[in-house]
C-alpha positions in Angstrom: 15.8 52.1 -55.2 14.4 54.5 -52.6 16.0 52.4 -49.8 19.3 52.8 -51.6 18.8 56.6 -51.8 18.1 56.8 -48.0 21.1 54.6 -47.2 23.4 56.9 -49.1 22.3 59.8 -46.8 24.1 58.0 -43.9 21.8 59.2 -41.2 22.1 57.0 -38.1 20.9 57.1 -34.6 17.6 58.5 -33.3 16.2 61.9 -32.4 17.4 61.6 -28.8 21.1 61.3 -29.9 21.1 63.1 -33.2 20.1 66.4 -34.5 18.2 64.8 -37.4 16.5 61.6 -38.3 14.8 60.1 -41.3 11.9 57.6 -41.4 10.6 55.8 -44.5 7.9 53.4 -45.3 7.5 52.5 -48.9 7.5 56.0 -50.7 6.4 57.9 -47.6 9.3 59.7 -45.9 9.5 61.8 -42.8 12.5 64.0 -41.9 12.8 65.2 -38.3 15.2 67.8 -37.0 15.8 70.1 -34.1 16.3 73.2 -36.3 14.9 74.4 -39.6 18.3 74.6 -41.2 19.0 71.0 -40.4 15.8 70.0 -42.2 16.7 72.1 -45.2 20.1 70.6 -45.5 18.9 67.0 -45.3 16.1 67.7 -47.7 18.5 69.1 -50.2 20.7 66.0 -49.8 17.7 63.7 -50.2 16.6 65.5 -53.4 20.1 65.3 -54.8 20.5 61.6 -54.1 17.0 60.9 -55.4 17.7 62.8 -58.6 20.8 60.7 -59.2 18.5 57.6 -59.1 15.9 59.2 -61.4 13.4 60.1 -58.7 11.9 63.5 -58.1 10.3 64.9 -54.8 6.7 65.9 -55.3 6.5 69.5 -54.0 2.7 69.5 -53.8 2.7 66.5 -51.5 5.6 67.7 -49.3 4.5 69.4 -46.1 6.3 71.2 -43.3 5.2 70.8 -39.6 6.6 72.9 -36.8 6.0 71.4 -33.3 5.4 74.2 -30.9 3.0 75.2 -28.1 2.1 78.3 -30.1 -0.7 78.4 -32.6 0.6 78.7 -36.2 -1.5 79.6 -39.1 -0.8 77.5 -42.3 1.7 79.4 -44.4 4.5 78.6 -46.9 8.0 78.2 -45.8 11.2 78.5 -47.9 13.5 75.5 -48.3 16.4 76.5 -50.5 14.9 77.6 -53.8 11.5 76.1 -53.2 8.5 76.8 -51.0 6.5 74.1 -49.1 3.2 74.4 -47.3 3.4 74.7 -43.5 0.6 72.8 -41.8 -0.7 72.1 -38.3 -1.3 68.4 -39.0 -1.0 65.8 -41.7 -1.8 62.1 -42.1 1.2 59.7 -42.2 0.6 55.9 -42.6 -3.1 56.3 -41.8 -2.7 58.2 -38.6 -2.6 62.0 -37.9 0.5 63.8 -36.7 -0.1 67.3 -35.3 1.8 70.1 -33.6 0.5 69.5 -30.1 0.7 65.7 -30.2 -3.1 65.4 -29.4 -5.2 62.4 -30.5 -8.5 64.3 -30.5 -8.4 64.9 -34.2 -7.3 61.3 -34.8 -10.2 59.9 -32.8 -12.6 62.2 -34.6 -11.5 60.9 -37.9 -11.4 57.2 -36.8 -15.0 57.4 -35.5 -16.0 59.0 -38.9 -14.4 56.1 -40.7 -16.2 53.6 -38.4 -19.5 55.3 -39.2 -18.8 54.9 -42.9 -18.0 51.3 -42.3 -21.4 50.8 -40.7 -23.3 52.4 -43.6 -21.3 50.4 -46.2 -22.4 47.1 -44.5 -25.8 48.4 -43.1 -27.8 45.6 -44.8 -25.7 43.0 -43.0 -26.0 44.7 -39.6 -29.8 45.2 -39.9 -30.6 41.8 -41.5 -33.3 39.8 -39.6 -31.7 36.6 -40.9 -28.5 37.0 -38.9 -28.3 36.1 -35.2 -27.2 38.7 -32.6 -24.0 36.8 -31.9 -23.0 36.9 -35.6 -23.9 40.6 -35.9 -21.6 41.3 -32.9 -18.8 39.3 -34.6 -19.3 41.4 -37.8 -19.1 44.6 -35.7 -15.9 43.4 -34.1 -14.5 42.5 -37.5 -15.7 45.4 -39.7 -16.2 48.5 -37.4 -14.1 48.2 -34.3 -10.7 47.6 -36.0 -11.5 50.6 -38.2 -12.1 52.9 -35.2 -9.1 51.6 -33.2 -6.5 51.6 -36.0 -3.1 52.5 -34.5 -4.7 52.7 -31.0 -1.6 50.9 -29.6 0.0 54.3 -29.3 -3.0 56.2 -27.9 -2.9 58.0 -24.5 -6.6 57.8 -23.5 -8.1 60.7 -21.6 -11.5 60.8 -20.0 -13.0 62.9 -22.8 -11.6 60.6 -25.4 -13.0 57.6 -23.6 -16.4 59.2 -23.6 -16.3 60.0 -27.3 -15.4 56.4 -28.1 -18.1 55.0 -25.8 -20.7 57.4 -27.3 -19.8 56.3 -30.8 -20.1 52.6 -30.0 -23.4 53.0 -28.2 -24.8 54.9 -31.2 -23.8 52.1 -33.6 -25.3 49.5 -31.3 -28.6 51.4 -31.1 -28.7 51.7 -34.8 -28.1 48.0 -35.3 -30.4 46.5 -32.6 -33.1 49.2 -32.6 -35.3 50.4 -29.8 -36.8 48.4 -26.9 -40.5 48.0 -26.2 -41.3 48.8 -22.6 -44.0 47.2 -20.5 -46.5 49.9 -21.2 -46.3 49.3 -24.9 -44.1 52.3 -25.8 -40.8 52.1 -27.7 -37.7 53.6 -26.2 -34.0 53.7 -27.0 -31.8 51.2 -25.3 -30.1 52.4 -22.1 -26.3 52.3 -21.6 -26.7 49.3 -19.3 -28.7 47.4 -22.0 -26.0 48.1 -24.5 -23.3 46.9 -22.1 -25.3 43.7 -21.7 -25.4 43.2 -25.4 -21.6 43.7 -25.6 -21.2 41.4 -22.6 -19.0 44.0 -21.0 -16.5 43.8 -23.8 -16.7 47.4 -25.0 -14.4 49.4 -27.3 -12.4 50.9 -24.4 -11.5 47.4 -23.1 -10.5 46.4 -26.6 -8.3 49.5 -27.0 -6.5 48.9 -23.7 -5.9 45.3 -24.6 -4.3 46.5 -27.9 -2.0 48.9 -25.9 -0.9 46.1 -23.6 -0.3 43.7 -26.5 1.9 46.3 -28.1 3.8 46.8 -24.9 4.4 43.1 -24.6 5.8 43.1 -28.2 8.2 45.9 -27.3 9.3 44.2 -24.1 10.2 41.1 -26.1 12.1 43.0 -28.7 15.9 42.8 -28.9 17.6 45.8 -27.4 19.0 46.9 -30.8 15.5 47.4 -32.3 14.5 51.0 -32.6 11.2 50.7 -30.7 12.9 49.1 -27.8 15.7 51.7 -27.9 13.3 54.6 -27.9 11.4 53.1 -24.9 14.5 52.5 -22.9 16.3 55.7 -24.1 16.9 58.7 -21.9 16.9 62.0 -23.9 19.0 63.7 -21.2 22.1 61.6 -21.8 25.3 62.5 -20.0 27.1 65.2 -21.8 24.0 66.4 -23.7 22.0 67.9 -20.9 23.3 71.4 -21.5 22.6 71.1 -25.3 19.1 69.9 -24.6 18.3 72.9 -22.4 18.3 75.0 -25.6 16.1 72.7 -27.5 12.5 73.9 -27.4 11.2 72.7 -30.7 11.2 70.0 -33.3 10.3 70.3 -36.9 9.1 67.8 -39.5 9.2 67.4 -43.2 6.6 65.0 -44.6 7.4 63.9 -48.2 
């Protein structure tokens, strides 16, 4: 039913060729536009079409995001006869979208989720009845995918790489414990020892592999598929360059 509502809006094209675009997955909908008025117009149309189908937009769950280089404090913004909360970031389909397109907040949340996954299965990871190879397989199955969810779209910077490596080493030290030195004292495992346990296959290598795998999928896609079109597209199309010079911001509605 919701698919029928969105189809009736007759919004085609993508944000590089249109002033507005709508994305939907199940009941999560995102409206993007180059101006606030465009967003208000399409939101009103969406609410009208949804009401005809017996559906109502949840105002409490609807958020407004303004992409800009300036810092914006969360406020409420008017949209027709209603007000919606303006935010600096929100979670959509399990990943965080924010105003400056940074993944720092995303990685912070993903590592927190990975830490929770460790504590949930702590008895497995610290069991003396399970071999080291099996424990590593459990880590790669239960923790690493949790941390690297949606990593196919990440742009890794040096500080992000360090945070991910620090997290993985911390988990490995918790699981495998300290090492007893020749003089009889216990010490934490060094980074080199952790790398030997992982056999050089750390979380950064895994993430880069995920990125390359996704790139391969996009390369093999038909040219009409949206992901391929966005990769090959040029926002400065002929005849639109002058219009794009005046475009300095993009706004989002998350419903």
